[in-house]
KOLLUMVEX-476226 format. One line per 10 residues: number of its first residue (from 1); their letters; for each residue z, y, x of C-alpha. Coordinates in steps of 0.02 Angstrom, whole numbers, plus 50000, padded with zeros to 5 digits. Example, Ala and Ser with C-alpha at 12.3 -4.5 7.8 and 13.67 -1.06 7.14 Angstrom:
! KOLLUMVEX-476226
1 = as = 50390 49775 50615  50357 49947 50684
***
This chain:
! KOLLUMVEX-476226
1 = mfkkilvpid = 49725 50449 50995  49792 50340 50854  49931 50227 50918  49991 50170 50746  49880 50153 50593  49941 50117 50417  49822 50040 50291  49886 50015 50113  49795 49882 50012  49794 49835 49829
11 = gskhshnalk = 49663 49698 49823  49523 49814 49767  49351 49826 49847  49394 49999 49912  49556 49943 49994  49460 49800 50074  49337 49927 50144  49483 50033 50205  49555 49881 50295  49389 49846 50381
21 = talklakthd = 49379 50028 50437  49560 50029 50496  49532 49871 50597  49381 49947 50685  49481 50105 50724  49627 50002 50787  49512 49905 50903  49430 50065 50967  49597 50152 50999  49697 49996 51046
31 = seleilhvts = 49815 50038 50903  49949 49944 50811  49902 49914 50630  50014 49888 50480  49942 49820 50320  50050 49880 50177  50056 49831 49995  50167 49924 49875  50213 49832 49718  50292 49909 49566
41 = fseeyvltsp = 50339 49737 49500  50523 49720 49535  50665 49695 49413  50756 49840 49494  50605 49954 49475  50561 49900 49298  50740 49925 49242  50760 50096 49323  50771 50236 49197  50644 50377 49218
51 = esdegtmsee = 50785 50500 49253  50865 50398 49391  50810 50390 49572  50686 50254 49614  50771 50092 49659  50935 50129 49573  50993 50051 49412  51034 50158 49262  51202 50136 49176  51118 50065 49021
61 = ttsppgwmse = 51026 49932 49121  51041 49752 49068  50956 49595 49130  50772 49583 49086  50715 49455 48959  50662 49288 49033  50477 49318 49008  50488 49481 49105  50575 49398 49252  50440 49265 49255
71 = yiakarende = 50303 49395 49246  50380 49497 49386  50403 49341 49494  50221 49288 49467  50156 49464 49505  50260 49470 49664  50197 49298 49715  50017 49356 49691  50053 49514 49792  50128 49411 49934
81 = kmlsqalkda = 49976 49294 49935  49855 49440 49939  49948 49524 50081  49965 49361 50178  49779 49325 50160  49733 49500 50218  49844 49479 50372  49771 49307 50410  49592 49371 50395  49629 49524 50503
91 = etqypklkit = 49712 49419 50639  49566 49297 50638  49440 49438 50659  49542 49537 50786  49659 49415 50875  49700 49538 51015  49765 49675 50900  49947 49694 50854  49939 49678 50664  50087 49668 50546
101 = akllwgrpgk = 50103 49660 50358  50236 49732 50245  50272 49720 50060  50373 49861 49983  50414 49904 49804  50412 50072 49719  50290 50205 49666  50138 50171 49777  50091 50349 49827  50268 50403 49864
111 = tivseaeeer = 50309 50241 49955  50153 50250 50064  50192 50429 50117  50374 50382 50154  50322 50231 50257  50197 50333 50356  50327 50465 50398  50478 50352 50428  50383 50233 50541  50291 50374 50629
121 = fdlvvigsrg = 50112 50321 50597  49972 50428 50669  49845 50391 50532  49837 50322 50355  49674 50237 50306  49666 50216 50117  49537 50162 49991  49471 50278 49858  49442 50233 49678  49256 50217 49654
131 = lsglaelvlg = 49184 50277 49489  49008 50313 49431  48928 50483 49407  49026 50642 49437  49189 50546 49428  49153 50482 49604  49213 50652 49665  49387 50617 49598  49510 50516 49701  49619 50383 49624
141 = svshhvvnes = 49796 50440 49584  49875 50348 49732  49745 50411 49857  49761 50585 49785  49950 50583 49806  49939 50519 49985  49808 50648 50035  49909 50791 49960  50083 50739 50017  50055 50659 50187
151 = kipvlvvk = 50101 50758 50342  49987 50650 50449  49798 50631 50442  49728 50524 50300  49557 50443 50303  49492 50399 50130  49365 50258 50126  49248 50216 49983
***
């Protein structure tokens, strides 16, 4: 039923739970699985004006200060390590599955929906933001965007 499953992760407990669920589904359906992390830490993204399209530089753009470049580089390095570790753990647990990992930059909700559509995934499995009390009924902003904008089924995991 699900030939291609997309699971975005961000290092949170809920995205870890989503990955576990996606792996079980992929095993059950003999699906391909892509682990995706969307980072907003990119010089191009940081320097994009709010009025311009994502990923394009505004005319007023200049080089970022040195500290910002270092911060962005460190954040990206941490994102790459997190994604690499998730892939390694998934492949260790499920060596027979076809599992890939991808790091993209941009606005997470929009980028996840675009990736799901462009790469023709059958299902998105995404973690929900877990809060206490009545707030548990409210999805995180990224999950909310994906649920509302995706044209394919979305499974939200707590």
